[in-house]
C-alpha positions in Angstrom: -4.1 125.8 3.2 -7.6 124.3 3.5 -10.1 126.7 4.9 -12.4 125.6 7.7 -15.9 125.1 6.5 -19.0 126.6 8.0 -21.4 124.3 9.8 -23.7 122.5 7.4 -27.3 123.8 7.3 -29.3 120.5 6.7 -32.5 122.3 6.1 -30.9 124.5 3.4 -29.2 121.4 1.9 -32.5 119.5 1.8 -34.1 122.4 0.0 -31.3 122.6 -2.6 -31.3 118.9 -3.0 -35.1 119.0 -3.7 -34.5 121.6 -6.4 -31.7 119.6 -8.1 -32.4 118.0 -11.4 -30.5 116.1 -14.1 -27.2 114.4 -14.0 -25.2 113.8 -10.8 -21.6 114.9 -11.7 -20.0 112.4 -9.3 -21.8 109.5 -7.5 -20.3 107.1 -5.0 -18.8 104.8 -7.5 -16.1 107.6 -7.7 -13.8 106.4 -4.9 -13.1 109.9 -3.7 -16.8 110.7 -3.4 -17.1 107.3 -1.6 -14.4 108.3 0.8 -15.7 111.9 1.3 -19.3 110.8 2.1 -18.4 108.0 4.5 -15.7 109.9 6.3 -17.8 113.0 6.8 -21.0 111.4 7.8 -20.7 108.9 10.6 -24.4 108.0 10.5 -24.1 106.9 6.8 -21.0 104.8 7.7 -22.8 103.2 10.7 -25.9 102.5 8.6 -23.8 100.9 5.8 -21.9 98.7 8.3 -25.1 97.6 10.0 -26.6 96.6 6.7 -23.6 94.7 5.5 -23.0 92.9 8.8 -26.7 92.3 9.5 -26.4 94.3 12.8 -29.1 96.2 14.7 -28.3 99.9 15.3 -28.3 99.1 19.1 -25.4 96.7 18.6 -23.1 99.4 17.2 -21.6 101.5 20.0 -18.8 103.2 18.0 -17.5 103.4 14.4 -14.1 105.1 14.1 -12.1 105.7 10.9 -8.5 105.1 11.7 -7.0 106.5 8.5 -8.8 109.8 7.9 -7.6 112.2 5.1 -8.0 115.9 4.9 -11.0 116.2 2.5 -10.3 118.7 -0.2 -6.5 118.6 0.2 -4.6 118.2 -3.1 -3.2 114.7 -3.7 -1.5 112.6 -6.3 -4.2 110.5 -7.9 -1.7 107.8 -8.8 -0.4 107.4 -5.2 -3.4 107.9 -3.0 -5.2 104.9 -1.4 -8.8 105.7 -0.6 -9.8 102.5 1.2 -11.4 103.2 4.6 -10.1 101.5 7.7 -12.8 101.3 10.5 -12.7 100.0 14.0 -16.1 98.8 15.1 -17.0 98.9 18.8 -13.3 99.4 19.8 -12.4 95.9 18.6 -11.7 94.3 15.2 -11.2 96.1 11.9 -13.2 96.6 8.7 -11.7 97.7 5.5 -14.1 99.3 2.9 -13.0 100.0 -0.7 -14.7 101.1 -3.9 -13.1 99.7 -7.0 -14.5 100.4 -10.5 -11.5 99.4 -12.6 -10.9 95.6 -13.0 -7.2 95.3 -12.6 -7.4 91.5 -12.4 -5.8 91.5 -9.0 -8.7 91.8 -6.5 -8.4 88.3 -5.0 -4.7 88.8 -4.0 -5.1 92.5 -3.2 -8.0 91.9 -0.8 -6.2 89.0 0.8 -3.1 91.1 1.4 -5.2 94.0 2.9 -7.1 91.5 5.1 -3.9 89.8 6.3 -2.3 93.0 7.3 -5.4 94.0 9.2 -5.6 90.6 10.9 -1.9 90.6 11.9 -2.3 93.2 14.5 -1.2 91.3 17.7 1.3 93.2 19.7 4.4 91.5 21.1 3.6 89.8 24.4 -0.1 89.4 23.8 -1.8 86.1 23.6 -3.2 84.7 20.4 -6.6 84.7 22.1 -6.4 88.5 21.9 -6.5 88.5 18.1 -9.3 90.8 16.8 -11.5 89.9 13.9 -10.8 91.5 10.5 -13.2 92.0 7.6 -12.5 93.3 4.1 -15.5 94.5 2.1 -15.0 95.5 -1.6 -17.5 97.3 -3.7 -16.7 96.3 -7.2 -18.4 97.7 -10.3 -17.6 94.5 -12.2 -18.1 90.8 -11.7 -15.2 89.1 -9.9 -16.1 85.6 -11.0 -18.1 85.8 -14.3 -19.0 82.1 -14.1 -20.5 82.6 -10.6 -22.2 86.1 -10.5 -23.6 87.2 -7.1 -24.6 90.5 -5.7 -23.4 90.2 -2.2 -21.2 87.3 -1.1 -19.0 86.6 2.0 -16.1 84.2 2.2 -14.6 82.5 5.2 -12.1 79.8 5.9 -13.9 76.4 6.1 -13.6 72.7 6.0 -13.9 71.6 2.3 -15.6 68.3 3.3 -18.3 69.3 5.7 -18.2 73.1 5.3 -17.5 73.7 9.0 -16.3 77.2 9.6 -12.6 77.3 10.7 -12.8 80.9 12.0 -15.2 83.9 11.9 -12.2 86.2 12.5 -10.9 86.3 8.9 -13.7 87.4 6.5 -13.8 88.7 2.9 -17.0 90.2 1.4 -17.7 91.5 -2.1 -20.6 93.7 -3.3 -21.0 93.5 -7.1 -22.5 96.8 -8.1 -23.0 95.5 -11.6 -25.4 92.8 -10.4 -27.8 94.5 -8.1 -30.5 92.5 -9.9 -29.2 89.3 -8.2 -29.9 90.7 -4.6 -31.4 88.0 -2.4 -34.4 88.4 -0.1 -31.9 88.8 2.8 -30.0 91.5 0.9 -33.2 93.4 0.4 -34.2 92.9 4.1 -31.1 94.8 5.2 -31.4 97.3 2.3 -28.0 96.4 0.9 -29.5 96.6 -2.6 -31.0 100.0 -1.9 -27.6 101.3 -0.8 -25.9 99.9 -3.9 -28.5 101.6 -6.1 -27.8 104.9 -4.4 -24.1 104.5 -5.0 -24.8 104.0 -8.7 -27.5 106.6 -9.1 -26.8 108.9 -12.1 -29.6 111.5 -11.7 -30.8 113.6 -8.8 -34.3 112.3 -9.5 -33.1 108.8 -8.7 -31.3 109.9 -5.6 -34.3 111.9 -4.3 -36.6 108.9 -4.9 -34.4 106.6 -2.9 -33.7 109.2 -0.1 -37.5 109.3 0.6 -37.5 105.6 1.6 -34.8 105.4 4.3 -33.2 107.8 6.8 -29.6 106.5 6.1 -30.1 107.0 2.3 -31.4 110.5 3.0 -28.3 111.3 5.0 -26.1 109.9 2.2 -28.0 111.8 -0.5 -27.5 115.0 1.4 -23.8 114.4 1.6 -23.5 113.5 -2.0 -25.2 116.7 -3.0 -23.1 118.7 -0.6 -19.8 117.4 -2.0 -21.0 117.8 -5.6 -21.3 121.5 -4.9 -17.9 121.8 -3.4 -15.4 122.9 -6.1 -12.3 121.4 -4.5 -14.0 118.0 -3.9 -15.3 118.1 -7.5 -11.8 118.7 -8.8 -10.5 115.7 -6.8 -13.3 113.5 -8.1 -12.5 114.6 -11.6 -8.8 113.8 -11.1 -9.9 110.2 -10.1 -12.0 109.9 -13.2 -9.1 111.1 -15.4 -6.7 108.7 -13.6 -8.9 105.7 -14.3 -9.4 106.8 -17.9 -5.7 107.1 -18.5 -5.2 103.7 -16.9 -7.9 102.2 -19.1 -6.4 103.8 -22.3 -2.9 102.5 -21.3 -4.2 98.9 -20.7 -6.1 99.0 -24.0 -3.1 100.1 -25.9 -1.0 97.3 -24.3 -3.6 94.8 -25.1 
C-alpha cells in the first residue's frame, strides 16, 4: 500500500534545493520523472502548455489530466504507458509524451495516438461537436535528420497553396537534441528554457534556470522533491534499465 505523503513544505524544499550540488540522478528526459512532475504540479503543466501553444495564462481556465497514475506504485516497466492525456479548458485534448529511445516508429505512433484522441464523438452528436486534438512529443533525437528543427507543428493543409484544412488535428515535436535551433519565437515563449531544464544534468544548471522563471522554479522544486523520494527513484531507475535492455537487444539484432 502506498502511504499518504505529508504536505510539501516549499520553503524547506527551496532551502534543500539551494544546498544541492553535483549530478541530478534523474532529470525530466526520464519519462517517469516527466510524468511525476507534470502530474503532481499543475502550475508546471499549465506553464508548459501555455508556452507550447503560445497562450496567455489568462486564456487557460483549467488543465485536467484524464489518465492519472498512482505515483510511486509498482509497475511493469515493459507495459506501462507514461504519456499524459490533458483536457484544456474542458474542451479538446492534448497528449504529451517523453521519448528518448528512437524506435523508428514515431510518425505512425503519434498519428495513431492523435487519431484516437480526435475520434471522440459520441453517438448522436453532430460532427460540429468534434473537439480539437493535439499530440506533442518530446524527443531526445531528431525525427527527420535531413530537416532538423527544435520545435515544429504539423497540420493538414493544401499542398498547392498551403491553406490549412483544419486546426483540429495537430502534431507537434520538440527535439531536445536540437535546442540550439530554437527560433526567436521559441525563445519568446521560453520553450527553449523549458527544454534545457528537462535535460539539465546538474543541480547547478537547474538552480540557475530556476532563478529566471517562476514556472521553471516550480518544476525545479518538483524535480528535486522526486529525486529524494526512494520509491520514485526506483521507478525512474527501472525505466532507465528498461531502455538500456531495449537498446542492447536492438544492437544485438543489428
